C-alpha positions in Angstrom: -0.1 0.2 0.1 1.6 3.2 -1.1 0.2 6.1 1.5 2.3 8.7 -1.2 4.8 9.9 1.6 8.3 10.0 1.1 9.8 7.7 3.7 13.5 8.9 3.5 12.0 12.5 3.7 9.9 11.2 6.6 13.4 9.8 8.2 15.2 13.2 7.4 12.5 15.3 9.6 12.9 12.7 12.2 16.6 13.3 12.3 16.5 16.6 12.4 13.8 17.1 15.1 15.5 14.5 17.3 18.5 16.6 16.5 16.7 20.0 17.6 14.5 18.8 20.4 17.9 17.2 22.3 18.8 20.7 23.1 16.7 21.7 26.3 16.5 25.4 25.3 14.7 24.4 22.1 12.6 21.5 23.7 11.4 24.2 26.4 10.4 26.6 23.0 9.3 23.3 21.3 6.8 22.9 24.3 5.6 26.7 24.7 4.9 26.9 21.3 3.2 23.6 21.9 1.0 24.9 24.9 -0.1 28.2 23.5 -0.7 26.8 20.3 -3.3 24.4 22.2 -4.3 27.5 24.8 -5.4 29.4 21.7 -7.3 26.7 19.9 -9.1 24.9 22.6 -9.3 28.0 25.3 -9.9 31.0 22.9 -11.4 30.1 19.7 -14.9 28.8 21.2 -14.8 31.7 23.2 -15.0 34.0 20.4 -18.1 32.8 19.2 -19.7 33.4 22.5 -17.8 36.7 22.7 -19.5 37.6 19.3 -23.2 36.4 20.0 -22.7 38.7 23.6 -21.5 41.7 21.6 -24.7 40.9 19.4 -27.0 40.8 22.9 -25.1 43.7 23.8 -26.5 45.8 20.9 -30.1 44.8 20.9 -30.2 45.8 24.4 -28.6 49.1 23.8 -31.2 49.4 21.1 -34.2 48.2 23.5 -33.0 50.8 26.1 -33.1 53.4 23.4 -36.3 52.7 22.2 -37.5 52.8 26.2 -35.7 56.1 26.7 -37.7 57.5 23.8 -41.3 56.0 24.9 -40.8 57.5 28.3 -39.6 60.9 26.9 -42.8 60.7 24.7 -45.0 60.0 28.0 -43.7 62.2 29.8 -44.2 65.4 26.8 -47.7 64.2 26.4 -48.2 64.3 29.9 -47.4 67.9 29.6 -50.7 68.1 27.3 -53.1 66.0 29.3 -54.8 68.5 31.7 -55.1 70.5 28.2 -57.5 67.8 26.9 -60.1 68.3 29.8 -61.8 65.6 32.0 -63.7 63.1 29.9 -63.5 65.1 26.5 -66.2 64.1 23.9 -67.7 66.5 21.7 -70.8 67.6 24.3 -68.5 68.4 26.9 -66.8 70.8 23.9 -70.1 72.3 22.9 -70.1 73.2 26.8 -67.3 74.7 27.3 -67.4 77.1 23.8 -71.3 77.7 25.7 -69.1 78.4 28.6 -67.2 80.7 27.2 -69.8 82.2 24.8 -72.0 83.2 28.5 -68.7 84.3 29.6 -67.8 86.9 26.6 -71.5 87.7 26.6 -72.3 87.3 22.9 -75.1 85.3 21.3 -75.2 82.4 19.6 -77.0 82.6 16.4 -75.5 79.0 15.4 -73.7 76.1 16.0 -72.7 73.0 13.6 -70.7 70.5 14.9 -68.3 67.9 12.3 -67.8 64.2 12.8 -64.5 64.0 14.8 -61.7 63.4 12.7 -58.3 60.7 14.1 -55.1 63.2 14.4 -52.3 61.0 16.3 -53.1 59.6 19.3 -56.6 62.0 19.6 -59.1 63.0 17.7 -60.6 66.9 16.4 -63.7 67.9 17.4 -65.0 70.9 14.4 -67.4 73.8 15.6 -68.3 75.9 13.2 -70.1 78.8 15.2 -72.3 81.8 14.4 -72.1 84.4 17.5 -73.5 88.3 17.0 -72.6 91.3 19.6 -70.9 94.1 19.6 -67.0 94.3 18.4 -65.7 94.6 22.3 -68.1 91.2 22.8 -66.7 89.5 19.9 -63.0 90.8 20.1 -63.5 89.2 24.2 -64.9 86.0 22.8 -61.8 85.5 20.3 -59.5 86.5 23.2 -61.0 84.0 25.6 -60.3 81.1 22.6 -57.1 82.0 22.6 -56.0 82.0 26.2 -58.1 79.2 26.7 -56.5 76.3 28.8 -57.6 73.8 26.3 -55.9 72.6 23.3 -57.3 74.3 20.5 -57.3 76.4 17.4 -59.1 78.8 15.8 -59.1 78.0 12.3 -61.0 80.6 10.5 -62.9 84.0 10.9 -65.4 85.7 9.4 -67.4 88.7 10.3 -69.8 90.5 8.8 -71.6 94.2 9.5 -75.3 93.8 10.8 -77.3 96.9 11.6 -77.0 96.9 15.4 -74.3 94.4 16.1 -71.3 92.3 14.0 -71.6 88.6 13.2 -69.2 86.6 13.2 -68.6 83.0 11.7 -65.7 81.3 13.8 -64.3 77.4 13.3 -62.8 76.0 16.1 -61.0 72.7 16.1 -60.0 70.8 19.5 -58.3 68.1 20.4 -60.3 64.9 22.7 -58.5 61.6 23.6 -59.3 58.8 21.0 -61.2 57.0 24.0 -63.5 59.5 24.1 -67.3 58.7 22.7 -68.3 60.9 19.3 -71.5 61.6 20.4 
């Protein structure tokens, strides 16, 4: 059976090893090199895979932590606006709120129309179209009351018409309500 190994070469390598390893300093060096190679092969190589897996888990954990911090930051930001939504906000509650402002401003409500709430992010908007009559000072007071309101609202449109004896103002007000509120 021929293994393909040259026996003369093999015997030369064996004689060369015996010659060099018979020297104690060279033998020590060979043993140290073999021991270090064995330690790297048996110890570090399996640990390298575990180290890489742990690094990937650490990156994923840091990413989750960043997301958690971002959500907490958004919750704090939303918490600052929550008192301005009103308690149990719904369309009827907004109508009552606006009617209270009309009474305080001493203007007369001629017409009010409510549109179906629309979804805007985690909230809904209530759209109220008002037609009120009064003097310029009273209408101005009502608009100032809307602007200084503690609620999250926006005056979307204002149109003023002159009528005999007073002014007629048509105003569109948009307000925010929580998404769990009723839409009646």
